[in-house]
C-alpha positions in Angstrom: 94.5 154.9 20.4 94.3 157.6 23.1 92.1 160.6 22.3 93.8 164.0 21.8 92.8 166.6 24.4 92.5 170.4 23.7 92.3 173.4 25.9 90.6 176.8 25.0 93.0 179.7 24.8 91.1 183.0 25.5 93.9 185.1 24.1 93.9 183.6 20.7 90.3 182.5 20.9 91.3 179.1 19.7 91.8 175.6 21.1 95.4 174.5 21.8 96.5 170.9 21.9 97.4 169.8 25.4 100.8 168.3 25.7 101.6 166.4 28.9 105.0 166.6 30.5 107.1 163.5 31.1 106.4 163.7 34.8 102.7 163.9 34.3 102.8 161.0 32.0 104.8 159.0 34.5 102.4 159.8 37.3 99.5 158.8 35.1 101.1 155.5 34.3 101.9 154.9 38.0 98.3 155.6 38.9 97.1 153.1 36.4 99.6 150.6 37.6 98.8 151.0 41.3 95.1 150.9 40.6 95.6 147.7 38.7 97.5 146.2 41.6 94.8 147.1 44.1 92.1 145.6 41.9 94.2 142.4 41.4 94.8 142.2 45.2 91.1 142.5 45.9 90.4 139.7 43.4 93.1 137.5 44.9 91.8 137.9 48.4 88.2 137.1 47.3 89.5 134.1 45.4 91.7 132.9 48.3 89.1 133.3 51.0 86.0 132.1 49.2 87.3 129.7 46.5 89.4 126.6 47.3 92.2 125.7 45.1 92.5 122.1 43.9 95.2 121.5 46.4 93.1 123.0 49.2 90.1 120.9 48.2 92.3 117.8 48.3 93.6 118.7 51.8 90.1 119.4 53.1 88.9 116.0 51.9 91.9 114.4 53.6 91.2 116.2 56.8 87.6 115.1 56.6 88.6 111.5 56.0 91.1 111.6 58.9 88.5 113.1 61.2 86.1 110.2 60.3 88.9 107.7 60.9 89.6 109.1 64.3 86.0 108.9 65.2 85.8 105.3 64.1 89.0 104.5 66.1 87.4 106.1 69.1 84.4 103.8 68.7 86.6 100.7 68.3 88.6 101.6 71.4 85.3 102.0 73.3 84.4 98.4 72.2 87.9 97.3 73.3 87.4 98.9 76.7 84.1 96.9 77.1 86.0 93.7 76.3 88.8 94.6 78.7 86.3 95.3 81.5 84.8 91.9 81.0 88.3 90.3 81.0 89.1 92.2 84.2 85.9 91.1 85.9 86.5 87.5 85.0 90.1 87.7 86.1 89.3 89.2 89.5 86.1 87.4 90.3 86.6 84.0 88.7 90.2 83.0 87.9 91.7 84.6 91.0 89.0 83.3 93.2 89.8 79.7 91.9 93.5 80.2 92.8 92.7 82.1 96.0 94.7 85.1 94.8 93.9 88.7 95.6 92.4 90.8 92.7 94.6 93.2 90.9 94.2 96.6 92.6 92.5 99.4 90.6 95.4 101.7 91.5 97.8 99.3 89.6 95.5 98.9 86.7 95.3 102.7 86.2 98.9 103.5 87.0 100.6 105.9 84.6 97.3 107.4 83.3 95.6 110.7 84.2 97.2 113.6 86.1 98.9 116.4 84.2 97.8 116.8 80.6 100.5 115.2 78.5 99.4 116.3 75.0 100.0 120.1 74.9 101.9 119.7 71.7 98.6 119.1 70.0 97.2 122.4 71.0 96.5 124.9 68.2 95.4 122.3 65.6 91.8 122.5 64.3 91.0 118.9 65.6 93.3 119.1 68.7 90.6 117.9 71.1 89.7 114.8 69.0 93.3 113.9 68.4 94.3 114.4 72.1 91.4 112.4 73.4 92.1 109.5 71.0 95.8 109.6 71.9 95.1 109.6 75.6 92.5 106.8 75.3 95.1 104.8 73.3 97.7 105.2 76.1 95.1 104.1 78.7 94.2 101.0 76.6 97.9 100.2 76.1 98.5 100.3 79.8 95.5 98.2 80.7 96.4 95.6 78.1 99.9 95.4 79.6 98.6 95.0 83.2 96.1 92.4 82.1 98.8 90.4 80.2 100.9 90.5 83.4 98.0 89.3 85.4 97.4 86.3 83.0 101.2 85.5 83.3 100.7 85.3 87.1 97.6 83.2 86.7 99.6 80.8 84.5 102.2 80.5 87.2 99.4 79.9 89.8 97.8 77.2 87.5 101.2 75.4 87.2 101.5 75.5 91.0 97.8 74.6 91.6 98.6 71.0 92.6 101.2 72.1 95.0 98.8 74.7 96.5 96.0 72.1 96.8 98.4 69.9 98.8 99.4 72.8 101.0 95.9 74.2 101.9 94.7 72.7 105.3 92.0 70.4 104.1 91.5 67.5 106.6 90.5 67.2 110.3 93.5 67.3 112.6 92.4 64.1 114.5 90.5 61.0 113.6 86.9 62.0 114.1 84.7 59.1 113.0 81.0 60.0 113.1 82.0 63.5 114.2 81.8 62.3 117.9 84.9 64.3 118.8 83.6 67.6 117.5 83.3 70.1 120.4 83.3 73.9 120.5 83.4 75.8 117.2 84.7 79.1 115.9 83.1 82.3 117.3 82.2 83.9 120.7 82.1 81.2 123.4 82.0 81.1 127.2 85.5 80.7 128.5 85.7 77.7 130.8 88.0 79.3 133.3 87.2 83.1 133.1 83.5 82.5 132.7 83.0 85.3 130.3 82.2 85.4 126.6 85.4 85.5 124.6 86.2 85.0 120.9 87.2 81.4 120.3 89.6 81.6 117.3 89.6 77.9 116.4 87.8 74.6 116.9 88.1 72.1 119.8 88.2 68.3 119.4 87.8 66.1 122.5 90.1 63.1 122.6 92.0 61.0 125.1 95.5 62.1 126.0 98.0 60.7 123.6 95.6 60.6 120.6 97.5 61.2 117.3 97.3 64.7 115.8 97.8 65.1 112.0 99.1 67.9 109.9 96.2 69.1 107.8 98.3 70.2 104.9 101.8 70.2 103.5 104.2 72.8 104.9 107.1 73.6 107.2 107.0 73.6 111.0 107.8 77.1 112.1 107.1 76.8 115.9 107.3 74.0 118.4 106.6 75.6 121.8 106.5 74.2 125.3 104.4 76.2 127.7 102.0 75.8 130.6 100.2 79.1 129.7 97.6 80.0 127.1 97.8 77.4 124.3 100.2 75.2 126.3 102.4 73.0 124.1 101.7 73.8 120.5 102.9 73.4 117.0 102.5 75.9 114.1 102.9 74.9 110.4 103.4 77.4 107.6 101.6 76.0 104.6 102.5 78.8 102.2 100.0 80.7 100.0 99.1 82.7 103.1 98.0 79.8 105.3 99.2 78.7 108.7 97.7 76.2 111.2 98.3 75.8 114.9 97.7 72.7 117.1 97.5 73.5 120.9 97.4 71.9 124.3 99.5 68.9 123.1 101.0 66.4 125.5 104.0 65.7 123.3 105.6 66.5 119.9 106.5 64.3 116.9 108.2 67.1 114.9 111.0 69.7 115.2 111.2 73.3 114.1 112.1 73.7 110.5 110.9 70.3 109.5 109.1 69.8 106.2 105.8 68.0 106.7 103.2 66.3 104.6 99.4 66.3 105.0 98.4 63.4 107.3 101.7 63.0 109.1 101.5 62.7 112.9 103.0 65.9 114.4 102.1 65.3 118.1 99.6 64.0 120.6 96.5 65.3 122.4 96.9 66.7 125.9 95.6 69.3 128.3 98.5 71.7 128.8 98.0 75.4 129.2 94.6 76.9 129.9 92.6 73.7 129.4 89.9 72.0 131.4 90.2 68.6 129.8 92.2 66.7 127.2 91.4 68.1 123.8 93.0 69.6 120.7 92.5 73.3 120.0 93.0 73.8 116.2 93.4 77.2 114.5 93.9 78.4 110.9 95.1 81.8 109.8 94.9 83.2 106.2 97.1 86.2 105.6 97.5 86.7 109.3 93.7 86.6 110.1 91.8 83.9 111.9 89.4 81.9 109.8 86.9 79.3 110.7 88.6 75.8 110.4 85.2 74.3 109.6 85.4 75.7 106.1 88.5 73.7 105.3 87.5 70.0 105.8 86.5 69.5 102.2 88.8 66.4 101.9 87.1 64.7 104.8 83.4 65.6 104.9 80.4 65.3 102.6 77.9 68.2 102.5 75.6 66.4 105.0 78.5 65.7 107.4 79.7 69.3 107.2 76.2 70.6 108.1 76.0 68.2 111.0 79.5 69.2 112.2 78.6 72.9 112.1 75.4 72.2 114.0 77.3 70.2 116.7 80.1 72.9 117.1 77.6 75.7 117.2 75.4 74.2 119.9 78.4 74.0 122.3 78.2 77.2 124.4 81.5 76.8 126.2 84.9 76.1 124.8 87.5 73.9 126.4 90.2 76.6 126.6 
């Protein structure tokens, strides 16, 4: 019960009871109400800021678990990247070497990754960096796995065509060369027999009497049958596919026509001394992807390791070519 208040009246020398007007009562009630609201608001702020509700506690636990899961996913993706690196290295340096295929370019393996940041929609979240990094790494892994799967598809096709490829690669000597007695000048810088200067000799020379049979060294298609008294003289070029071509020069005659399909070991022409040549012989060249390569490295169907070493020694000791 509210205490009654009195006020001293000097005229009557007595205490008069104080009676509040309705307005004063209303103001007093309003002051109490506003004060109560302020106190309640202060308590609410303190509670909201420093004390988690059950729902907030649950959400914080979920965020903590999700953060931990993202970190574990990042670790697992790191392990997957190591495995992919090993698969890529095996693919490029083993499988593709076996099938004589070019490695997959690094530009193709990383296509579609990097560049302008693609995860702006994640900005503003408390763990935006972690989520963004994980999403980006997942995109990169997805792309690398796709590229690697396409590479393996290509290797499967190469494996299925391996027998055909082995038949196409030039792998025998172009003439009969028993005891390697017909081996002459090899691949590399040689003294030109006519110009008497050191010039690059882009093939191998085999001495043989005019009219000796010349054999196709691999399956393929004849793409050139040329009659000339300059340079290589009369020559035949065979496209073996898979990047390989072979050329047989200074021939005295032909046994094939342009566009003809040919098998390894078939007679394509005969030894001669046409063009820039100082004696009857066969000049034999191999190109791989348009570049000259040493034919001595391709006689693996004919020679043992010892015969190969002897042939290289014989061809290297010849300081002058025949053309």
